[in-house]
C-alpha positions in Angstrom: 157.2 144.9 170.0 153.6 142.4 169.5 153.0 140.5 172.1 153.3 136.5 171.4 151.1 135.4 169.0 148.3 133.2 169.2 149.2 129.2 167.9 152.4 130.5 167.0 156.1 130.4 168.3 157.8 133.5 167.8 161.2 132.9 166.1 163.3 134.6 163.6 161.3 134.1 160.1 162.4 133.1 157.0 164.1 135.5 154.4 161.7 134.1 151.7 158.7 133.9 154.1 155.4 132.8 152.5 157.5 132.4 149.3 159.4 129.8 150.9 156.2 128.3 152.1 154.9 128.0 148.4 158.5 126.9 147.4 158.7 124.1 149.6 155.3 122.6 149.0 155.4 122.8 145.3 158.9 121.3 145.2 156.8 118.2 147.2 154.6 118.6 144.6 157.1 118.6 141.6 158.7 115.3 143.4 155.2 113.5 143.2 154.7 114.5 139.6 157.6 113.3 138.2 157.3 110.0 140.2 153.7 110.0 138.5 154.9 110.8 135.0 157.5 107.9 135.4 155.0 105.5 136.7 152.5 106.6 134.1 155.3 105.9 131.1 155.6 102.3 132.6 152.3 101.7 132.9 151.5 103.3 129.0 152.6 99.9 127.0 150.0 98.1 129.0 146.5 98.3 127.5 144.6 97.4 130.6 146.2 100.2 132.1 146.4 103.1 129.6 143.2 104.3 132.0 145.4 104.5 134.9 148.2 106.2 133.1 146.4 108.9 131.3 145.0 110.1 134.5 148.4 110.2 136.1 149.6 112.2 133.8 146.2 114.4 134.3 147.1 114.4 137.7 150.8 115.2 137.2 150.0 118.1 135.4 147.4 119.6 137.5 150.6 119.0 140.2 152.9 121.2 138.1 150.5 123.8 137.3 149.5 124.2 141.0 148.9 127.7 142.4 148.1 128.5 145.6 145.3 131.1 146.0 145.7 133.7 149.2 142.4 135.6 149.4 142.6 138.8 151.6 138.9 140.1 153.4 138.8 143.1 155.6 137.0 146.4 156.1 138.4 149.3 154.4 141.6 151.1 156.6 141.9 147.5 157.5 145.6 147.5 155.8 144.9 144.8 153.4 147.1 146.2 150.7 149.7 146.9 153.3 149.5 143.4 154.4 149.7 142.1 150.8 152.8 144.4 150.5 154.5 142.9 153.3 153.9 139.7 152.3 155.3 140.6 148.9 158.4 142.6 150.3 157.7 145.5 147.8 155.3 148.4 147.6 153.3 146.9 144.8 149.9 147.3 145.4 148.5 151.0 145.7 146.3 151.7 148.6 143.1 152.7 147.5 141.6 156.2 149.3 138.1 154.9 148.0 136.9 152.0 149.6 133.3 151.6 148.6 133.8 150.7 144.7 137.1 148.4 145.3 137.3 145.9 142.4 138.9 142.0 143.2 142.4 142.6 142.6 144.6 140.0 141.7 148.5 139.0 141.7 149.4 136.8 139.3 153.0 135.2 137.6 153.7 136.6 133.9 152.9 134.4 131.2 153.9 135.2 127.4 151.0 137.2 126.7 151.0 139.4 129.7 154.8 140.8 130.8 155.9 141.4 134.3 154.7 144.7 134.9 151.7 144.9 133.2 147.8 144.6 134.2 144.7 143.1 132.6 141.8 145.4 133.6 138.8 143.8 132.9 135.5 146.0 133.1 132.1 145.8 134.0 129.6 144.7 131.1 126.9 147.7 130.0 124.1 145.8 131.9 126.2 145.1 134.8 126.7 148.9 135.9 123.9 149.9 134.9 122.2 147.3 137.2 124.6 148.2 139.8 123.6 152.2 139.5 119.7 151.2 139.4 120.2 149.2 142.7 122.2 151.8 144.2 119.6 154.4 143.6 116.6 152.3 144.6 118.4 151.8 148.6 118.8 155.4 148.8 114.7 155.4 148.1 114.3 156.9 144.5 112.3 155.4 141.4 115.0 153.6 139.7 112.7 151.2 137.4 112.6 151.2 133.7 110.1 153.1 133.4 111.3 155.9 135.3 114.9 155.6 134.5 114.6 154.2 131.1 118.3 154.5 129.9 121.7 155.8 131.1 121.2 159.5 130.9 118.0 159.6 132.9 120.0 157.6 135.2 122.9 160.3 135.0 120.1 162.8 135.7 118.6 161.1 138.8 122.3 160.6 140.0 122.7 165.0 139.7 119.8 165.5 141.6 120.6 163.6 144.9 121.4 165.3 147.8 123.8 163.5 150.8 121.3 164.9 153.8 119.1 162.7 152.8 121.4 159.3 153.2 120.9 156.8 155.3 124.5 155.3 156.8 124.1 152.2 155.0 123.2 153.8 151.8 126.6 155.9 152.3 128.9 153.6 150.4 126.2 153.6 147.4 125.6 157.4 147.1 129.8 157.9 147.3 129.7 154.9 144.1 127.1 156.7 142.0 128.7 160.0 142.5 132.1 158.3 141.2 130.1 156.5 138.1 128.8 160.2 137.4 132.2 161.9 136.6 134.0 158.9 135.1 130.6 157.9 132.6 131.3 159.8 130.2 135.4 158.9 129.5 134.5 154.8 130.4 131.0 154.2 129.2 132.7 153.0 125.7 135.2 150.5 127.6 132.4 149.1 129.0 132.2 144.9 128.6 136.2 145.3 127.2 139.2 143.7 128.8 142.2 146.4 128.5 145.7 145.8 128.6 147.5 148.6 131.0 150.8 149.2 132.3 151.7 149.5 135.9 151.1 153.3 136.4 148.0 153.2 134.5 146.7 149.5 136.9 147.5 151.7 139.7 145.0 154.5 139.0 142.2 152.2 138.2 143.0 150.9 141.7 143.2 154.6 143.1 140.9 156.9 141.2 137.2 155.9 142.1 135.8 157.3 139.1 137.7 154.5 137.2 137.9 151.4 139.7 133.8 151.7 140.3 133.4 150.2 136.5 135.7 147.4 137.1 134.8 144.4 137.4 138.6 142.9 138.6 142.2 143.3 137.5 145.0 140.9 136.9 148.6 142.3 137.8 151.3 140.1 136.3 154.1 140.6 138.3 157.4 138.6 138.9 158.9 138.6 142.5 159.5 135.5 145.0 155.8 135.2 146.0 154.4 134.8 142.5 157.5 132.8 141.3 156.9 129.7 144.1 153.4 129.2 143.0 151.0 131.8 145.3 148.2 133.9 143.7 147.5 137.1 145.8 143.9 138.2 145.6 142.4 141.8 147.7 139.2 141.7 147.7 136.4 144.2 148.2 136.1 145.5 151.4 132.7 143.8 153.3 131.8 147.7 153.0 132.4 148.2 149.3 129.2 148.5 147.4 130.9 145.0 145.1 130.1 143.1 148.5 126.4 143.1 148.0 127.4 140.4 144.9 128.1 138.2 147.6 128.7 135.2 145.5 131.9 136.5 144.3 133.1 136.6 148.1 131.5 133.1 148.8 133.6 131.4 145.8 136.7 132.7 146.9 136.1 132.0 150.7 135.0 128.4 148.9 137.8 127.6 146.6 141.0 129.7 147.8 143.8 127.6 149.6 144.1 129.9 152.5 141.9 132.9 153.5 143.4 135.7 155.3 141.0 138.0 157.5 142.7 141.5 158.4 141.6 143.9 160.8 143.0 147.1 162.2 144.5 147.6 165.6 141.6 149.0 167.7 138.8 149.3 165.1 135.4 148.2 165.9 134.0 145.9 163.8 131.4 147.5 161.2 127.9 146.2 160.6 129.3 144.9 156.9 132.7 143.5 158.8 130.1 141.6 161.5 127.9 139.7 159.3 131.0 138.8 157.1 132.4 137.4 159.9 129.4 135.5 160.6 129.6 134.0 157.1 133.2 132.8 158.1 132.3 131.4 161.5 129.4 129.3 159.1 131.4 127.8 156.8 135.1 127.6 159.0 134.2 124.2 159.9 132.8 122.7 156.5 135.9 122.5 155.3 138.4 119.5 155.3 141.5 122.1 156.4 141.2 124.7 158.6 142.4 127.1 156.1 141.7 130.6 157.9 144.2 133.3 159.7 143.0 136.4 161.0 145.5 139.2 161.4 145.3 142.3 163.9 147.2 145.1 161.6 149.2 148.0 163.2 150.1 146.3 166.4 153.0 148.3 166.7 150.8 151.0 168.3 150.5 149.1 171.1 152.0 150.9 174.4 153.2 147.9 175.8 152.6 143.7 175.6 149.7 144.0 178.3 147.8 146.3 175.8 148.2 144.1 173.0 147.0 141.4 174.5 144.0 142.9 175.6 143.2 143.8 171.9 144.1 140.5 170.9 141.7 138.8 174.3 139.0 141.5 172.2 139.2 140.1 168.9 139.2 136.6 169.8 136.2 137.2 171.9 134.2 139.4 169.0 135.5 135.9 166.7 133.7 133.5 169.0 130.7 135.3 169.0 130.4 135.3 165.2 131.2 131.3 165.8 134.8 131.6 165.0 136.4 129.3 167.5 139.9 128.9 168.0 141.5 131.4 165.4 144.9 131.4 164.5 145.3 134.8 165.6 148.6 137.1 164.5 149.4 140.7 165.8 151.1 142.1 162.7 152.4 145.7 161.6 152.3 145.5 157.5 154.6 148.3 157.3 156.5 147.4 159.8 157.6 144.2 157.8 157.3 145.6 154.4 160.3 148.1 155.6 162.1 145.2 157.5 162.3 143.3 153.7 163.5 146.0 151.6 166.3 147.0 154.4 167.0 142.7 154.7 166.8 143.9 158.5 165.6 140.4 160.2 165.4 141.6 163.6 162.7 144.2 162.6 160.8 141.4 160.7 160.7 139.4 163.5 159.4 142.7 165.8 156.6 143.2 163.0 154.9 139.9 163.5 155.2 139.2 159.8 157.8 136.6 160.5 155.6 134.8 163.0 152.7 134.7 160.7 154.6 133.1 157.3 155.9 130.8 159.6 152.9 129.0 160.6 151.5 130.0 157.0 154.8 127.9 155.8 153.6 125.1 157.7 150.2 125.0 156.8 151.2 125.1 153.1 153.9 122.7 153.5 152.1 120.3 155.4 148.4 120.3 155.1 147.9 121.5 151.7 150.9 120.0 149.9 150.5 117.0 151.7 146.6 116.6 150.8 148.2 116.4 146.8 151.1 114.3 147.5 149.0 111.8 149.3 146.9 111.7 146.6 149.6 111.3 144.1 151.5 108.2 146.4 147.9 106.2 146.4 147.9 106.2 142.8 151.0 104.9 142.8 150.3 102.1 145.3 146.9 101.2 143.4 148.7 100.6 140.2 151.4 98.2 142.1 148.6 96.3 143.6 146.7 95.7 140.8 149.8 94.4 138.9 151.3 92.7 142.1 147.1 91.0 141.6 147.9 90.1 138.4 150.8 88.3 139.1 149.7 86.3 141.3 146.8 85.3 139.1 148.9 84.7 136.3 150.5 81.5 138.8 149.1 78.2 138.5 148.5 75.5 135.9 146.9 76.2 132.7 143.4 74.5 133.4 143.2 76.4 136.3 143.8 79.3 135.0 141.4 78.9 132.3 138.7 78.3 135.0 139.5 81.3 136.9 139.2 83.8 133.8 135.7 81.7 132.8 135.0 82.4 136.9 136.2 86.5 136.7 134.4 86.7 133.5 130.7 86.0 135.8 132.2 87.7 138.7 132.3 91.0 136.5 128.6 90.7 135.4 127.5 90.6 139.6 129.9 93.4 139.8 128.4 95.4 136.9 124.7 94.6 138.7 125.8 95.7 142.3 127.1 99.1 139.9 124.1 99.8 138.5 122.0 99.2 141.4 124.1 102.2 143.6 124.2 104.3 140.4 120.1 103.9 140.5 119.7 104.6 144.3 117.7 107.2 145.4 118.9 109.8 147.7 118.7 108.9 151.0 116.2 110.4 153.1 118.7 111.7 155.0 120.2 114.2 152.5 116.6 115.7 152.1 115.9 116.0 155.5 119.4 117.9 156.0 118.1 120.0 153.9 114.6 120.9 155.2 116.5 121.2 158.9 118.8 123.5 157.4 116.6 125.9 155.9 114.1 125.7 159.2 117.4 126.9 160.9 117.9 129.6 158.7 114.9 130.9 159.3 115.0 130.6 163.0 118.3 132.9 163.2 117.3 135.0 161.1 114.2 136.1 163.4 116.2 136.0 166.3 118.5 138.8 164.6 115.8 140.6 163.4 115.9 143.0 165.8 119.6 143.7 165.5 118.9 144.6 162.0 116.0 146.8 162.7 118.2 148.8 165.5 120.7 149.1 162.8 118.3 150.4 160.1 116.1 152.5 162.8 118.2 154.5 164.8 118.4 158.0 166.3 121.3 159.1 164.5 119.5 158.6 160.7 116.1 159.7 162.1 116.6 163.4 163.4 114.7 166.1 163.0 117.2 168.5 161.4 115.4 169.2 158.3 116.1 166.6 156.7 112.9 165.0 154.8 111.7 162.4 157.4 109.1 160.6 155.4 111.9 159.9 152.7 114.4 158.6 155.9 112.1 156.4 157.3 111.6 154.6 153.9 115.5 154.6 153.4 115.6 153.3 157.0 113.0 150.5 156.2 114.9 149.8 152.6 118.1 149.1 154.5 116.7 146.9 157.2 115.3 144.7 154.1 119.1 145.0 152.5 120.1 143.8 156.0 118.1 140.8 155.6 118.6 139.9 151.9 122.4 139.6 152.8 121.9 137.4 156.0 119.2 135.3 153.8 122.2 135.2 150.8 124.9 134.5 153.0 123.3 131.8 155.1 122.0 129.8 151.7 125.6 130.2 150.4 126.4 128.5 153.6 123.7 125.9 153.3 125.2 125.1 149.4 128.5 123.6 151.7 126.8 122.1 154.1 124.7 120.1 151.3 127.6 119.6 149.6 129.5 118.2 152.7 126.2 115.6 153.1 125.6 114.2 149.4 129.4 113.5 149.6 129.5 111.9 153.0 126.6 109.7 152.2 127.5 108.9 148.3 131.0 108.2 149.6 129.7 105.9 152.8 127.4 103.7 149.8 130.9 103.9 147.6 132.5 102.3 150.6 130.0 99.4 150.9 130.2 99.2 147.4 134.0 98.8 146.9 134.2 96.6 150.0 131.8 94.3 148.1 133.7 94.1 144.6 137.0 93.7 146.4 135.4 90.7 148.0 134.1 89.5 145.3 137.2 90.0 142.7 140.1 88.7 144.3 143.4 91.2 144.3 141.1 94.4 143.0 142.0 97.5 144.7 139.3 99.9 143.9 140.3 103.7 143.5 139.2 106.0 147.1 135.9 108.2 146.4 137.1 111.8 145.0 134.1 114.0 146.6 132.3 115.7 144.0 132.7 119.7 143.2 129.4 120.4 143.1 127.5 123.6 141.3 126.8 126.3 143.6 123.5 127.1 143.3 122.0 130.4 142.8 122.0 131.7 145.9 120.9 135.5 145.8 117.7 135.8 148.4 115.9 138.8 146.6 113.5 138.4 149.7 110.5 141.2 149.7 108.0 142.4 152.3 104.6 142.8 150.9 102.4 145.2 152.4 105.1 147.8 153.5 105.1 151.2 151.5 106.0 154.9 152.7 102.8 155.9 153.6 101.7 152.8 156.1 105.7 153.7 157.2 105.3 157.2 158.0 101.5 156.4 159.3 103.8 154.8 162.3 105.8 157.8 162.8 104.8 160.7 164.6 108.6 162.4 165.5 111.8 161.4 166.3 110.9 162.4 170.1 107.6 160.1 170.2 109.4 157.4 167.8 112.5 156.6 170.1 111.1 157.9 173.5 107.6 156.5 173.1 106.6 153.6 171.7 106.7 154.2 168.4 109.7 152.4 167.4 109.0 149.2 169.6 105.5 149.1 167.9 107.2 149.3 164.3 109.3 146.9 165.0 106.5 144.1 166.8 104.6 145.2 163.7 107.5 144.5 161.0 108.2 141.5 162.9 104.6 139.8 162.6 104.5 140.3 158.9 108.0 139.2 158.4 107.6 135.5 159.8 105.1 134.3 157.2 107.3 135.9 154.3 109.9 134.2 155.5 108.2 130.9 156.4 107.0 131.2 152.7 110.0 132.1 151.2 111.6 128.9 153.1 109.0 126.7 151.6 109.8 127.8 148.0 113.5 127.4 148.4 112.7 123.7 150.0 110.9 122.9 147.2 113.1 124.0 144.6 116.6 123.0 146.3 115.3 119.5 147.0 114.7 118.9 143.1 118.1 120.5 142.6 120.1 118.5 145.2 117.8 115.2 144.0 119.3 115.8 140.5 123.0 116.6 141.4 122.7 113.1 143.5 121.8 111.4 140.6 124.3 112.6 138.8 126.8 111.8 141.3 125.7 108.3 141.5 125.7 108.2 137.8 129.4 109.5 137.1 130.6 107.8 140.1 129.5 104.0 138.9 130.5 104.5 135.3 134.1 105.2 136.9 133.8 102.8 139.2 132.6 99.9 136.2 135.1 101.6 133.8 137.9 100.6 136.6 136.9 97.4 137.5 136.4 96.1 133.5 140.1 97.3 132.7 141.1 95.1 136.2 139.3 92.4 135.1 140.9 92.7 131.3 144.4 92.6 133.0 143.4 89.7 135.2 142.4 87.8 132.1 145.2 88.6 129.8 147.5 87.4 133.2 145.3 84.3 132.8 145.8 83.1 129.3 148.6 81.8 127.4 150.0 84.9 126.3 150.9 85.9 129.9 154.5 87.7 130.1 155.1 86.9 133.6 158.6 88.0 133.3 157.6 91.3 132.2 154.6 91.7 134.9 157.6 91.0 137.5 160.0 93.5 136.2 156.8 96.3 136.0 156.2 95.3 139.5 159.6 96.2 140.7 159.9 99.3 138.8 156.4 100.6 140.0 157.8 99.4 143.9 161.2 101.6 143.3 159.3 104.3 142.5 156.9 103.7 145.7 160.6 103.3 147.6 162.0 106.6 146.0 158.6 108.5 147.6 159.5 106.8 151.1 163.2 108.1 151.2 
């Protein structure tokens, strides 16, 4: 049996597992949504409170419609689909034998339009597949320009002429993709750019047959099961070694926006180069989120001969994760096949042995206590603020007519002062710290790339690729350079994506601090006013595709540095070429950095001003409504009995939440 998982007590697994996690959190959210709806109904009849009522209804709808998205990542053969089936308790997702062309595979609840067991297949556009084909051909050393290959027929002919004996290791997924696309082109060309609704049998073919899957952008399978019933959307992403993984923005968006990220590795399998780059990305961004939402699973743990062997494997994986910047991981040994069998048989003992139960129990705690609590707390704060507002109005309604009139006039003057402070907040230039942060982040990106250049170089220029065994060595050394350039491009793209998260956090942190100073000033200026908490801005992710190129390197120049494999690897050829490439890369990387500092400084300055404007406008509107209510309560028309009853009803809603 698997050894005790790190950070998780071995305990009997809950029957519903992850579904129970979603159910418990959803029950909390639905309860909070009901209280928000009742509070909105109480506030709606009062004109100054209609905006608060509308905001409560909107928040209640979001809570009721909420979904928890779990994104599965891992290399081919790690067992992502098998793990998904174990969580589902049914063999729903087919296991693809072909990793290189996998598409995004989402398991979602049925809808009125899409019944249980049907799938919506979103095909790539014609332009997108042509771009992918050109990219893969170019990476294999072919001239894939539009002038050389003007149309799809020419591209298909170029694919027919490919031979596998001159393919660099890093290009093998691209060769497989090109052959699959060639095989399926005639059958699928007419479907490009369309969405197809298919049965579950057809869905399985689109996943498992490479000549189909290579044309697919994403698939949504609508399936009714305990997991989807409880609001969980499961996303099986392409492996890090898939050609689709070159669209790094897709993977990054799931890392950024998913509620939980599961990284699956297979027992005793070494991390590939693609895995290592992906893990580096997880390490870069792990600490940028409000919650630690990452889980790491070692699949097929039942292969361990004993607990000691398993513990050694887990220690090895944990050490590897640490090397990639991932500290204190939630790490679980599991057997997805055992877990699926256990759920299908209703065998609780086997479920516990599989490790799936321990993982699900930890995941349950995360969803219920972390994810669910954030949303519920925000709802309760909204109700508490409404109670505070009404209490302030009640207090102002006390006193004689003359004092109330004087207070009303004074309040109007104070509002003018408050609005002036808000305008100053809106017109502030971004603090110097924000742009300084961007400069430093991009500086260290280049430093890290230069430090890792040798690692990428050794992977690209290696003896197994550049063998004198009858292959075209001129072409092989050129494709080795293309692979090195691709590695640097991928790393730069991932570094840029991580930089966007850090900049998002910095911008929100600085704006939140200024907002806190402003609201403290307003609350001391206008008695009884309680401002809304700062709402972090969900900033758009800038284009982070690093189409980096290094001029001056061509096939002739490279070949002049390569006499023979023996001279290159046993003599000083490899070391000399590395030195020359590093010297040429340094100014090219510096130019890349300067270009991004210029463009992103303007971008984030614009985002700052937009966020400050929107935040200030919302605050001004909120304050105006509070003052309007205050002035109504200070007038002779104030119905203190009605206000008192309203305050009591809202207080009762708060009490029901505490209970």
